[in-house]
C-alpha positions in Angstrom: 88.3 -47.3 63.8 90.1 -46.7 60.6 93.8 -45.9 60.6 93.3 -42.7 58.6 91.1 -41.2 61.3 93.6 -42.0 64.1 96.4 -40.2 62.2 94.6 -36.9 62.7 93.9 -37.3 66.5 95.9 -35.2 68.9 98.0 -37.2 71.3 97.5 -36.7 75.1 100.5 -34.6 76.3 99.9 -35.6 79.9 100.0 -39.3 79.0 103.2 -38.8 76.9 105.0 -36.9 79.6 103.8 -38.6 82.8 102.4 -41.9 81.7 98.9 -41.3 83.1 95.8 -40.3 81.2 94.2 -36.9 81.7 90.5 -36.2 82.4 89.9 -35.7 78.7 91.6 -38.8 77.4 89.2 -40.7 75.1 87.0 -37.8 74.0 88.4 -37.7 70.5 87.9 -41.4 70.0 84.4 -41.2 71.5 83.5 -38.4 69.1 84.8 -40.4 66.2 82.8 -43.4 67.3 79.8 -41.2 67.7 80.1 -39.9 64.2 80.4 -43.4 62.9 77.1 -44.2 64.7 78.6 -46.5 67.3 76.8 -44.9 70.2 77.4 -47.6 72.9 81.1 -47.7 72.2 81.3 -43.9 72.3 79.7 -44.0 75.8 82.0 -46.8 76.9 85.0 -44.8 75.7 84.0 -41.5 77.3 80.8 -41.5 79.3 80.5 -37.7 79.4 80.3 -37.4 75.7 76.5 -37.2 75.8 76.0 -34.6 78.5 78.8 -32.5 76.8 77.1 -32.9 73.4 73.7 -31.9 75.0 75.4 -28.9 76.6 76.9 -27.8 73.3 73.6 -28.2 71.5 71.8 -26.3 74.2 74.2 -23.4 74.0 73.8 -23.2 70.2 70.0 -23.5 70.5 69.9 -20.8 73.2 71.8 -18.4 71.0 68.8 -18.3 68.7 65.9 -18.9 71.0 66.1 -17.5 74.5 65.1 -20.0 77.2 63.8 -18.8 80.6 65.8 -21.1 82.8 68.8 -21.4 80.5 71.3 -20.8 83.3 69.9 -23.6 85.5 70.0 -26.0 82.6 73.6 -25.1 81.8 74.6 -25.6 85.5 72.9 -29.0 85.5 74.5 -30.2 82.3 78.0 -28.9 83.4 77.6 -30.6 86.8 76.5 -33.8 85.2 79.4 -33.7 82.8 82.0 -33.0 85.5 80.6 -35.7 87.7 80.8 -38.3 84.9 84.3 -37.2 83.9 85.6 -37.5 87.4 83.8 -40.7 88.2 85.1 -42.3 85.0 88.6 -41.1 85.7 88.5 -42.6 89.2 87.1 -45.9 88.0 89.8 -46.2 85.4 92.5 -46.3 88.1 90.5 -48.3 90.7 89.4 -51.1 88.4 
């Protein structure tokens, strides 16, 4: 990652104050890696990046084209995202 891009990233206040990462640590770096086209590194940095991206795209798509089971799809994507976020967070401190 280039130094210029890191200068614009927000620091994790939780990590600065308490010394432990929050559930969102890594999402900015993962997004930067995603925009650079490094899809595997983005997933390794923050596994929930893809379900969160799908959720965002689905919400935007659903604004223009109404989908019959939109609420169920949203619940599935949010549940998957939360599950990945929590699992990743737990594995960071176990391993």
